[in-house]
C-alpha distance (Angstrom), angle and dihedral (degrees) to the residues before:
residue distance angle dihedral
M1 . . .
F2 3.82 . .
A3 3.82 91.3 .
D4 3.82 92.3 50.6
A5 3.79 93.0 49.2
T6 3.81 92.1 46.7
Y7 3.79 91.4 47.0
N8 3.81 92.7 51.4
A9 3.81 93.3 45.1
L10 3.81 95.4 47.9
T11 3.81 92.7 44.3
R12 3.80 92.6 51.9
L13 3.79 92.2 43.8
T14 3.82 91.9 49.8
R15 3.80 92.3 50.5
L16 3.80 91.3 46.6
A17 3.80 90.3 50.7
Y18 3.82 90.4 64.3
R19 3.75 90.0 64.6
K20 3.81 105.8 28.9
R21 3.79 125.0 47.5
Q22 3.81 90.9 -154.2
A23 3.79 89.8 62.0
S24 3.80 89.9 54.9
R25 3.79 88.9 58.4
W26 3.81 89.8 49.4
L27 3.78 89.0 53.2
E28 3.79 91.3 50.6
K29 3.80 89.7 50.6
A30 3.80 90.1 52.6
F31 3.83 87.1 63.5
S32 3.80 98.6 36.7
G33 3.79 100.5 96.3
D34 3.79 125.6 99.1
S35 3.79 91.8 -114.3
L36 3.79 138.5 28.5
E37 3.76 128.9 -164.3
P38 3.83 112.3 -107.4
A39 3.80 88.6 -125.0
T40 3.81 90.3 56.2
I41 3.81 91.5 49.6
E42 3.80 91.5 48.7
V43 3.80 92.1 50.2
A44 3.81 91.3 45.7
L45 3.81 90.7 53.9
L46 3.81 90.3 49.4
V47 3.82 90.6 51.3
A48 3.83 89.3 48.3
A49 3.82 90.7 52.6
E50 3.79 93.0 48.1
T51 3.80 103.2 33.7
G52 3.79 106.7 24.0
N53 3.79 130.6 -141.3
P54 3.00 152.1 14.0
I55 3.81 88.6 50.5
G56 3.81 92.6 59.6
T57 3.79 90.7 53.5
A58 3.82 91.8 47.8
L59 3.81 92.5 48.6
G60 3.82 90.4 46.3
A61 3.81 90.0 54.3
W62 3.82 90.1 51.3
I63 3.81 91.9 49.5
E64 3.79 90.9 50.0
K65 3.82 92.5 51.8
H66 3.79 105.2 33.0
A67 3.81 116.3 11.4
N68 3.80 117.6 111.1
P69 3.83 123.1 -143.1
I70 3.82 94.4 -95.4
I71 3.81 94.6 50.8
S72 3.82 90.7 43.4
L73 3.80 91.6 52.5
W74 3.80 90.7 48.6
I75 3.82 92.5 48.8
M76 3.80 90.3 48.3
G77 3.81 89.8 53.8
L78 3.80 92.3 49.6
C79 3.79 91.6 51.2
E80 3.79 91.8 45.7
N81 3.79 99.8 47.5
E82 3.80 112.6 20.1
L83 3.79 109.3 30.8
N84 3.79 140.7 63.4
K85 3.81 104.2 -72.2
S86 3.80 92.5 -162.1
S87 3.82 96.4 53.9
P88 3.84 113.8 112.6
A89 3.82 89.4 -155.1
V90 3.80 91.6 56.1
G91 3.81 86.5 42.3
E92 3.81 92.4 61.1
A93 3.81 91.2 54.9
A94 3.80 93.5 41.0
L95 3.81 91.4 50.2
A96 3.79 91.9 53.4
A97 3.82 92.4 46.2
T98 3.82 94.0 47.7
K99 3.80 92.0 47.8
K100 3.80 90.0 50.4
V101 3.81 91.2 50.3
L102 3.81 89.8 50.9
Q103 3.81 89.5 47.9
F104 3.79 90.2 56.2
F105 3.78 94.1 35.6
P106 3.85 98.1 136.5
E107 3.81 90.8 52.2
I108 3.80 91.2 47.1
I109 3.81 91.0 51.8
A110 3.80 89.5 50.5
I111 3.79 90.9 50.9
R112 3.81 91.0 48.6
K113 3.80 96.6 40.1
E114 3.77 90.2 127.5
A115 3.80 90.4 62.1
D116 3.78 114.1 105.9
E117 3.79 98.1 -123.3
T118 3.79 136.9 95.0
E119 3.78 123.6 -115.9
G120 3.81 90.9 -106.4
I121 3.80 92.9 52.7
A122 3.80 92.1 47.0
R123 3.82 92.2 49.8
A124 3.80 90.3 46.3
G125 3.79 90.9 53.9
L126 3.80 91.3 51.2
L127 3.81 92.4 47.8
S128 3.79 90.5 48.4
N129 3.82 89.9 53.0
L130 3.79 90.1 47.4
S131 3.81 89.3 51.8
H132 3.81 91.1 53.0
W133 3.79 93.5 51.4
L134 3.81 92.5 45.6
S135 3.80 86.9 56.2
V136 3.81 92.0 48.6
V137 3.81 91.8 56.2
G138 3.82 91.4 47.7
R139 3.82 101.0 -102.4
S140 3.80 94.7 128.8
Q141 3.82 100.7 161.6
E142 3.82 92.2 50.0
A143 3.80 88.8 46.0
L144 3.81 91.5 56.6
A145 3.81 93.7 46.2
T146 3.81 90.1 50.3
A147 3.82 92.0 48.3
Q148 3.81 89.1 53.3
H149 3.82 90.1 50.1
A150 3.80 88.4 51.2
L151 3.81 91.5 57.1
E152 3.81 91.0 47.6
A153 3.82 90.4 50.1
H154 3.79 91.7 50.1
N155 3.78 95.5 48.6
G156 3.80 94.6 39.3
Q157 3.78 113.1 169.1
N158 3.81 92.5 -26.2
P159 3.81 110.5 106.9
E160 3.81 90.4 -167.3
P161 3.83 106.7 46.3
D162 3.79 121.6 -173.3
R163 3.79 104.0 -79.3
S164 3.81 92.6 -164.7
D165 3.80 93.8 62.6
S166 3.81 114.8 116.5
S167 3.82 89.6 -157.7
L168 3.80 88.7 62.0
A169 3.81 89.0 49.9
L170 3.80 89.4 54.4
V171 3.81 91.2 52.3
L172 3.82 92.8 46.0
N173 3.79 93.2 47.8
N174 3.80 91.3 52.0
L175 3.82 90.6 47.4
G176 3.80 89.3 51.5
Q177 3.81 90.8 53.0
R178 3.79 93.0 50.2
L179 3.81 92.7 48.2
H180 3.81 89.9 48.1
D181 3.82 90.8 50.9
L182 3.80 89.6 58.8
G183 3.80 95.9 44.7
D184 3.83 98.9 -104.6
H185 3.79 92.9 131.5
D186 3.81 98.3 162.2
D187 3.82 94.8 56.7
A188 3.81 89.3 39.3
L189 3.80 89.3 55.2
R190 3.80 93.0 51.4
A191 3.81 94.0 49.0
T192 3.80 94.8 45.8
R193 3.81 93.5 45.2
D194 3.81 88.8 53.6
A195 3.81 89.8 51.1
V196 3.82 91.9 50.6
K197 3.82 91.8 46.6
I198 3.82 91.5 53.6
L199 3.80 94.1 47.2
R200 3.80 93.0 47.6
S201 3.82 90.1 51.8
L202 3.81 96.1 55.7
P203 3.83 106.7 116.4
E204 3.81 97.6 -143.8
A205 3.75 108.6 14.6
Q206 3.80 116.6 -161.8
D207 3.80 123.3 -138.9
R208 3.81 89.7 -95.9
D209 3.79 92.0 54.4
R210 3.81 92.4 46.0
A211 3.80 90.0 52.1
L212 3.81 89.4 48.1
L213 3.82 89.7 50.3
A214 3.81 89.8 53.2
A215 3.82 90.7 49.7
A216 3.81 91.5 48.4
L217 3.80 90.9 48.5
I218 3.81 90.4 52.8
N219 3.81 90.2 50.7
L220 3.80 89.5 47.6
G221 3.80 90.5 50.2
N222 3.81 91.9 51.3
I223 3.81 91.5 50.9
L224 3.81 93.2 46.9
S225 3.79 90.2 48.8
R226 3.81 91.1 50.6
Q227 3.80 88.6 52.4
G228 3.80 90.7 53.1
H229 3.83 97.0 -105.3
R230 3.78 92.5 125.3
R231 3.81 99.6 158.1
R232 3.79 93.1 49.9
A233 3.80 88.9 46.3
L234 3.79 90.5 53.7
S235 3.81 92.5 50.3
V236 3.80 91.2 51.2
V237 3.81 94.4 48.9
E238 3.82 91.4 46.2
E239 3.80 87.0 57.8
A240 3.82 89.9 51.5
V241 3.82 91.1 51.5
T242 3.82 91.0 49.9
I243 3.81 90.5 51.7
M244 3.81 92.7 49.3
R245 3.81 92.8 44.9
E246 3.80 89.5 56.7
A247 3.80 93.1 42.9
I248 3.82 95.8 54.7
K249 3.80 90.0 59.3
N250 3.81 87.5 73.4
R251 3.81 100.6 29.1
S252 3.79 103.9 23.1
N253 3.80 98.9 159.1
D254 3.80 97.2 42.5
L255 3.80 96.4 48.6
K256 3.80 103.3 33.9
P257 3.83 93.3 97.3
D258 3.82 90.1 51.1
Y259 3.80 90.4 47.5
A260 3.81 90.6 51.3
T261 3.81 89.3 50.2
S262 3.79 90.8 52.2
L263 3.82 90.6 49.7
N264 3.79 90.8 50.4
N265 3.81 90.5 51.9
L266 3.80 90.1 47.9
S267 3.79 88.9 51.6
N268 3.83 90.6 52.2
M269 3.82 92.0 50.5
L270 3.80 92.2 49.6
L271 3.80 90.2 50.0
D272 3.81 90.7 50.8
L273 3.80 88.0 57.3
G274 3.79 92.6 49.1
R275 3.83 93.3 -109.9
K276 3.77 90.3 133.4
E277 3.80 102.6 163.9
E278 3.82 91.9 49.2
A279 3.81 88.3 48.3
I280 3.80 89.9 52.6
A281 3.83 91.7 49.9
A282 3.82 93.0 52.1
G283 3.80 91.3 44.6
A284 3.81 91.6 49.5
E285 3.81 90.1 55.4
A286 3.81 90.0 51.6
V287 3.82 90.8 49.6
E288 3.81 91.1 50.6
I289 3.82 91.8 51.5
Y290 3.79 91.7 50.5
R291 3.81 90.8 47.2
Q292 3.81 88.6 56.4
L293 3.80 92.4 45.9
A294 3.81 92.4 46.8
N295 3.81 90.9 50.1
S296 3.80 91.6 53.4
K297 3.84 97.1 38.2
P298 3.80 107.9 16.0
N299 3.80 96.1 169.5
T300 3.80 91.5 54.1
F301 3.81 104.2 38.8
T302 3.81 107.8 25.8
V303 3.82 89.4 89.4
N304 3.81 90.4 54.2
L305 3.80 91.4 47.5
A306 3.82 91.5 54.7
K307 3.81 91.1 50.6
C308 3.80 91.7 48.0
L309 3.82 91.5 49.0
D310 3.80 90.1 53.4
N311 3.80 91.3 50.2
Q312 3.78 92.0 49.1
S313 3.80 90.9 47.7
S314 3.81 89.5 57.0
K315 3.81 91.1 52.4
L316 3.80 93.1 48.8
S317 3.80 89.5 49.5
A318 3.82 91.6 50.1
A319 3.80 89.4 52.9
G320 3.81 92.3 50.3
H321 3.84 96.2 -105.8
R322 3.79 89.8 131.0
Q323 3.79 100.5 162.1
G324 3.80 93.2 47.8
A325 3.79 89.4 48.2
L326 3.81 90.8 53.6
E327 3.80 92.2 49.4
L328 3.82 92.9 54.4
A329 3.82 92.4 42.9
N330 3.82 89.8 52.2
E331 3.81 90.9 49.0
S332 3.80 89.9 52.7
L333 3.81 90.6 46.6
S334 3.81 90.7 51.8
I335 3.82 91.5 52.3
R336 3.79 94.0 46.0
S337 3.80 92.1 45.4
R338 3.82 89.4 59.3
L339 3.79 92.1 45.6
A340 3.81 92.9 48.1
K341 3.80 91.3 48.7
D342 3.81 90.5 55.9
N343 3.80 95.1 38.6
P344 3.81 114.1 15.4
K345 3.79 94.2 170.9
A346 3.79 93.9 56.2
F347 3.81 101.4 35.8
T348 3.81 109.9 26.4
S349 3.80 89.0 93.5
D350 3.81 91.8 54.9
Y351 3.81 90.0 45.2
A352 3.81 90.3 53.0
L353 3.81 89.9 50.7
S354 3.81 90.7 53.0
L355 3.80 91.0 48.2
H356 3.78 87.3 53.4
N357 3.81 92.5 49.7
V358 3.81 94.3 46.9
G359 3.80 88.7 49.7
T360 3.80 90.4 52.9
C361 3.81 91.3 49.9
L362 3.80 92.3 48.8
L363 3.79 89.5 50.6
S364 3.82 91.5 53.3
L365 3.82 88.3 54.9
G366 3.79 91.7 52.4
L367 3.82 93.5 -107.8
R368 3.78 93.9 131.7
E369 3.79 101.8 161.4
E370 3.82 91.8 49.6
A371 3.81 88.7 47.4
L372 3.80 90.7 50.7
E373 3.81 91.2 53.7
K374 3.82 92.3 53.9
L375 3.80 95.0 44.5
N376 3.81 92.0 48.3
E377 3.80 89.6 52.7
A378 3.81 90.9 48.2
V379 3.82 91.5 52.6
A380 3.81 91.3 48.8
S381 3.81 90.9 51.4
Y382 3.80 93.9 47.9
R383 3.82 91.0 46.2
D384 3.81 90.6 57.0
L385 3.80 91.6 46.2
A386 3.81 92.6 48.1
L387 3.80 90.6 55.1
Q388 3.81 88.8 56.9
V389 3.83 100.4 39.9
P390 3.83 108.0 11.2
D391 3.82 97.0 173.3
L392 3.79 91.7 56.8
Y393 3.80 102.2 37.3
N394 3.81 107.0 30.5
P395 3.84 91.0 82.0
R396 3.80 90.3 53.8
L397 3.79 92.5 44.6
A398 3.80 89.6 53.1
R399 3.80 91.9 51.2
S400 3.80 91.7 49.3
L401 3.82 91.8 47.6
N402 3.79 88.7 49.6
N403 3.80 92.9 54.7
L404 3.80 95.0 41.8
G405 3.79 89.1 52.7
G406 3.79 90.0 51.2
L407 3.80 92.0 52.0
L408 3.80 93.4 47.8
R409 3.81 88.4 51.6
E410 3.81 89.4 53.7
L411 3.80 88.4 51.9
G412 3.80 90.1 53.3
R413 3.82 93.1 -111.5
N414 3.78 92.1 126.8
E415 3.81 100.8 157.5
E416 3.82 91.5 53.9
A417 3.78 89.9 44.6
L418 3.78 91.3 52.7
D419 3.81 92.3 55.7
Y420 3.82 91.7 55.3
L421 3.79 94.0 43.7
K422 3.81 92.7 49.8
E423 3.80 89.4 51.5
A424 3.81 90.1 51.5
V425 3.82 90.3 51.7
V426 3.82 92.5 50.4
I427 3.81 93.3 49.3
R428 3.78 93.6 47.7
Q429 3.80 93.1 46.0
Q430 3.80 88.9 54.7
L431 3.80 91.6 48.4
A432 3.81 90.1 49.3
L433 3.81 90.9 59.1
D434 3.82 89.2 65.6
V435 3.81 100.9 33.4
P436 3.83 107.3 18.5
L437 3.80 97.6 169.5
A438 3.80 92.3 56.3
F439 3.81 100.0 39.2
K440 3.83 108.8 30.6
P441 3.83 91.0 80.7
L442 3.81 89.2 50.9
V443 3.81 90.4 50.7
A444 3.81 87.6 54.5
N445 3.81 90.4 48.5
S446 3.81 92.0 53.6
L447 3.81 91.9 44.7
N448 3.80 88.3 52.9
N449 3.80 91.5 52.7
M450 3.80 92.8 44.0
A451 3.80 89.6 51.4
N452 3.81 90.3 55.1
C453 3.78 90.3 52.6
L454 3.80 94.1 46.4
S455 3.79 88.3 51.1
A456 3.81 90.8 51.2
V457 3.83 91.5 56.1
G458 3.81 91.8 47.3
R459 3.81 97.7 -106.1
L460 3.77 91.3 129.9
D461 3.80 99.2 159.1
E462 3.81 91.1 54.8
A463 3.81 90.1 44.0
L464 3.78 92.0 53.1
A465 3.82 91.6 47.8
A466 3.82 91.0 52.1
I467 3.80 95.0 47.5
A468 3.82 90.4 46.2
K469 3.82 89.0 57.7
A470 3.81 90.0 49.8
V471 3.81 91.4 50.1
D472 3.82 90.9 49.6
I473 3.82 91.9 51.9
Y474 3.80 94.0 47.8
R475 3.81 93.1 43.9
S476 3.80 91.3 51.4
M477 3.81 94.2 46.1
S478 3.79 92.4 44.9
A479 3.81 89.1 55.2
D480 3.82 93.0 45.0
F481 3.80 94.2 47.8
Q482 3.82 100.9 39.3
G483 3.77 98.5 -104.7
V484 3.81 98.0 -41.0
F485 3.80 91.8 133.7
Q486 3.80 97.1 41.2
E487 3.80 92.3 110.7
D488 3.82 90.1 55.0
L489 3.80 90.2 44.9
V490 3.81 90.4 53.6
M491 3.81 91.8 53.1
A492 3.81 92.5 47.7
L493 3.82 92.3 47.7
N494 3.79 89.9 49.3
N495 3.80 90.8 52.4
S496 3.79 90.7 46.6
G497 3.81 90.3 52.9
T498 3.79 91.0 51.4
M499 3.81 91.8 51.5
L500 3.78 93.7 46.1
S501 3.80 88.2 52.7
A502 3.81 90.6 51.3
M503 3.81 87.7 54.8
D504 3.84 90.0 52.0
R505 3.80 91.2 -113.0
D506 3.78 88.5 134.8
I507 3.81 99.1 163.1
D508 3.82 91.9 51.2
A509 3.82 90.7 44.9
V510 3.80 93.3 53.8
A511 3.82 92.8 45.6
T512 3.82 92.4 49.9
T513 3.79 93.9 48.3
Q514 3.80 91.2 46.2
E515 3.82 88.9 55.0
A516 3.81 88.9 55.1
I517 3.82 90.6 48.0
A518 3.81 91.4 50.7
I519 3.82 90.7 54.6
C520 3.81 91.5 48.8
K521 3.79 92.6 50.1
S522 3.81 91.9 48.0
R523 3.83 90.2 54.1
R524 3.81 97.8 36.1
A525 3.82 95.8 93.5
D526 3.82 94.3 48.2
E527 3.80 98.8 42.6
P528 3.80 110.0 12.3
D529 3.80 95.5 161.7
V530 3.81 90.4 55.9
F531 3.81 102.1 40.6
L532 3.82 103.3 30.8
P533 3.84 93.5 73.7
H534 3.81 90.5 50.6
L535 3.79 90.4 46.4
G536 3.81 90.0 54.3
T537 3.82 91.5 49.9
C538 3.81 94.4 47.5
L539 3.82 93.2 47.0
H540 3.81 89.7 48.9
N541 3.82 90.7 52.7
L542 3.80 92.4 43.4
G543 3.81 88.5 56.2
D544 3.81 89.9 54.1
Q545 3.81 92.0 48.0
L546 3.80 94.0 48.5
H547 3.81 90.9 46.7
K548 3.81 90.0 51.4
S549 3.82 90.2 53.7
A550 3.84 90.5 49.5
Q551 3.82 95.1 -110.4
L552 3.79 90.1 136.0
Q553 3.79 101.9 167.8
E554 3.80 92.0 45.7
A555 3.82 89.4 47.6
L556 3.81 90.4 52.2
A557 3.81 91.7 50.8
A558 3.83 93.3 49.6
T559 3.80 93.1 47.3
R560 3.83 92.3 47.4
E561 3.80 88.5 52.9
A562 3.81 90.0 49.0
V563 3.83 89.8 53.1
D564 3.81 91.3 48.6
V565 3.80 91.9 50.7
R566 3.79 93.9 45.9
R567 3.79 91.6 45.5
E568 3.81 88.4 55.7
I569 3.79 91.2 49.5
A570 3.81 93.3 46.9
S571 3.81 90.7 52.7
R572 3.83 87.3 64.4
A573 3.81 102.2 37.6
P574 3.80 109.1 13.4
M575 3.79 99.5 167.0
A576 3.79 94.5 57.9
T577 3.81 101.1 37.3
V578 3.83 108.9 32.1
P579 3.84 94.5 92.8
E580 3.82 89.4 59.4
L581 3.81 90.9 48.8
A582 3.82 90.2 50.7
S583 3.80 89.8 50.7
S584 3.80 92.4 52.6
L585 3.80 90.9 47.0
Y586 3.80 88.6 54.6
S587 3.83 89.9 51.0
L588 3.80 90.1 48.5
S589 3.81 89.9 53.6
E590 3.82 88.5 53.1
R591 3.82 91.6 50.1
L592 3.81 90.0 51.4
T593 3.80 91.9 47.5
A594 3.81 90.2 53.3
L595 3.81 88.0 56.9
D596 3.86 92.2 48.5
R597 3.81 92.6 -111.0
S598 3.81 93.0 134.8
V599 3.81 99.8 160.7
E600 3.80 92.4 53.2
A601 3.82 89.3 45.1
A602 3.82 90.8 54.9
E603 3.80 92.4 48.2
V604 3.79 92.0 51.2
A605 3.82 91.7 46.2
K606 3.81 88.4 53.2
E607 3.80 90.2 53.0
S608 3.82 90.5 53.9
V609 3.82 88.1 59.2
E610 3.80 92.4 44.5
V611 3.80 95.7 52.7
L612 3.82 93.7 46.9
N613 3.81 95.2 44.3
P614 3.86 98.9 83.8
L615 3.81 90.8 54.1
F616 3.81 91.4 45.3
Q617 3.81 92.3 50.1
D618 3.83 89.8 49.6
N619 3.82 95.6 46.5
P620 3.83 114.3 12.4
T621 3.81 93.9 173.2
A622 3.80 94.6 58.3
F623 3.82 96.2 43.5
E624 3.82 104.0 30.9
Y625 3.81 95.2 102.5
K626 3.82 93.7 49.0
M627 3.79 92.8 45.2
L628 3.80 92.5 50.8
F629 3.79 90.1 51.6
F630 3.83 97.3 46.8
A631 3.82 93.0 42.0
E632 3.80 91.0 53.0
I633 3.81 90.9 49.8
Y634 3.81 90.4 49.9
I635 3.81 91.0 50.9
D636 3.82 92.3 49.1
K637 3.81 94.5 46.1
S638 3.82 92.6 47.5
K639 3.78 91.3 50.3
A640 3.80 91.4 49.4
A641 3.82 90.9 50.3
G642 3.81 93.7 45.2
L643 3.83 92.1 -118.0
E644 3.78 127.5 141.8
L645 3.79 119.1 -118.3
D646 3.80 119.5 -109.3
A647 3.81 99.9 -108.9
D648 3.81 93.7 -169.4
L649 3.79 88.6 58.2
M650 3.79 99.5 40.7
L651 3.83 105.4 39.8
P652 3.85 96.5 65.9
I653 3.80 88.4 47.2
V654 3.80 92.4 50.8
D655 3.82 90.7 47.2
L656 3.80 91.6 52.9
L657 3.81 93.4 45.3
D658 3.79 89.7 49.7
S659 3.82 95.3 48.4
P660 3.84 117.6 102.0
S661 3.82 116.7 -99.7
D662 3.79 120.0 -109.9
């Protein structure tokens, strides 16, 4: 009864404190005494996990001032084992408790003298925990330094530490995560591989060690994926999922969240390799698990469900299931809207992310004005957050500005778009000064987008200068990281070729695009699902560039190859890639017309209408503009060739185009 009353009171007081400064002072007074009942502390931590700050900050201040070593050790254990380990509010309390335990380290060792661990190992474990919580509250540089101290404490003066020690694996895995957070992927890979090697070598691994192995494998998979080793990353994460699937048979309730996390990572890896339907299946299983968990413990797992829904929405969108993607994104937005209303400080960031995702989904359905409304609101939210905590939210603000600028460019509002894109470049350049490995690729991404916008407003010299900087960054990073950024380099080269062509520098344009094509072909066998789409795009553009420079036969050959590539892609994922195939078919009809092969041109133009028609029939609003264009081309080409139109094909299209809009 006491726990329920305390829980309700602290929850209401925490929510009130977001809106009224007086309530914040009341909350501080609730934790101002020299001592607190353990039950009160436990309830306060639960409220922090479910509701967010300021209660975590208030409890952390009390721990720092008043908690003794025993209470601090107990609080640290609660935060480590029973609460949300990604919650910043819990992180504030956990940080204070872990620091207090380290402060009284000799006494703690005396209390735990029966534990089978040396002083160095015990201190290393505490430092590793401290590193994790520093990362949770956004203090990434301190988190890395502390993780490095943890490894030094574990190894001590021994140059050859015990490599079969699971405690060392825990320290190494945490160090790998912190290095990965800051973009040092090579050192992260070494540390995490060492952790996995140790855990695999344990002769009789306990459940805890098996769960740690799965977590280390997931971290290893993420690092490998970031380095471009997507197939190896997938294999590693599949192993983690297998381990967790076996583990939940014995401890289903305890490990279900970890199993769902492993499924979500598996889904991401499959998507990276272009295996979209398999990615959707794995993601759907993760969503179902979180739905069950959220139904049984809504305060604990609703946040995770919203995140999982957003992830699954992105995968559905990538596979061309646009309406389904919007439905899940809206469900996530609805959840996060409620959470942000109750606790704006803790959940406004998540709400802004969902606004961003819904806007992206609306854009894919052709609902541009609705998309613009959501993306504008997301930018406004991130701008407010970045003023309060710039280190944490400036990266997200830059991403949102980047996407809003892209949408405005699509709407033809290029001057407005340019303002947002320039702001994104400035923010990311500043971030790259502190953490170059993590943010230099994002600077290149924003420069690429800004170049597109400058080109659209006719400022071609500035556009070419911006895209040249992006190419230089990607080329340098691709060389430094063994081809990791080759996909980004291909896209930047392709854009550069397009801009050079617009400036009538046809020879340079062709050479630049051919460089991009050569990279795609060299990587096609290893990662076809990644590089085939880029190959199709580059070949399509090369055909345009060769046609412009009057190399008609060469243009025809390049465009035919583009059609072949895009036809292969569309056979695997038709919903997402058919519009690109239709576009290349249109270009092929133009190449044939230029060579006076009018009958073939008409036949190819007809095929462009045929391949787009199923998507148009399913969603006329999204594909009306494209269908009007391709249908008109088909009519013109047929007339020029003296061929009759296919009435069975065209009449349903005309009927749908002529029908009133909803």
